[in-house]
C-alpha positions in Angstrom: 150.0 111.1 -48.8 147.7 108.1 -48.8 149.0 105.6 -51.3 152.7 105.9 -50.5 152.2 106.0 -46.8 149.9 102.9 -46.8 152.2 101.0 -49.2 155.3 101.7 -47.1 153.6 100.8 -43.8 152.0 97.7 -45.2 155.4 96.5 -46.4 157.1 97.4 -43.1 154.5 95.8 -40.9 154.4 92.7 -43.0 158.2 92.3 -42.5 157.7 92.5 -38.7 154.5 90.6 -38.4 154.1 87.0 -37.2 150.9 85.3 -38.1 148.8 84.3 -35.1 146.8 81.1 -34.5 143.1 81.9 -34.4 139.8 80.1 -34.2 136.7 81.8 -35.8 133.1 81.2 -36.6 130.7 83.0 -38.9 127.0 82.5 -39.1 124.6 80.4 -37.2 126.0 76.9 -38.0 128.3 75.0 -35.6 131.3 75.0 -37.9 134.5 76.6 -36.5 137.5 77.3 -38.7 141.0 77.9 -37.6 144.4 78.8 -39.0 147.3 81.1 -38.8 145.9 84.6 -39.4 147.6 87.7 -40.8 144.4 89.8 -40.9 140.6 89.6 -40.9 138.9 92.5 -42.6 135.2 93.5 -42.2 134.4 95.8 -45.1 131.3 97.7 -46.1 133.1 99.1 -49.2 135.6 97.9 -51.7 138.6 100.1 -50.9 140.7 101.1 -47.9 144.3 102.0 -47.1 145.3 104.4 -49.9 143.3 102.6 -52.6 143.7 98.9 -51.8 140.7 97.1 -53.2 140.4 94.8 -50.3 136.9 93.5 -50.9 136.1 93.7 -54.6 132.5 92.4 -54.2 131.5 94.8 -51.3 128.7 97.2 -52.0 128.1 100.3 -49.8 124.3 100.1 -50.1 123.6 96.4 -49.6 123.5 96.5 -45.8 126.1 93.8 -45.5 129.7 93.5 -44.4 132.1 91.5 -46.5 134.6 89.5 -44.6 138.1 88.9 -46.0 140.5 86.6 -44.2 144.2 86.5 -44.9 145.9 83.4 -43.7 149.6 82.5 -43.6 150.9 85.7 -45.1 154.7 85.9 -45.2 157.5 88.2 -46.4 157.4 86.8 -50.0 153.7 87.8 -50.3 154.7 91.5 -50.3 155.3 90.9 -54.1 151.5 90.3 -54.4 150.5 93.8 -53.2 150.1 95.1 -56.7 147.1 92.7 -57.1 145.4 94.2 -54.1 145.9 97.7 -55.5 144.5 96.6 -58.8 141.6 94.6 -57.3 
């Protein structure tokens, strides 16, 4: 089922994953950001992955994507997953 499968795979993949250096830019300005990236999420709704509230401010009917960037995530951060499931 959804919750258990996504929780298990999130933990498993986080244990295997190595953050990657990335350079990114949003908007029309000339400012570039960079860092070690675990994940970049573009969301039009608040939830994904078995009930993870990944973008709490996202609204389906506002015509916008919310962007969430996870930087420098490590094995010890698995203990914070409950916060994503609670929002």
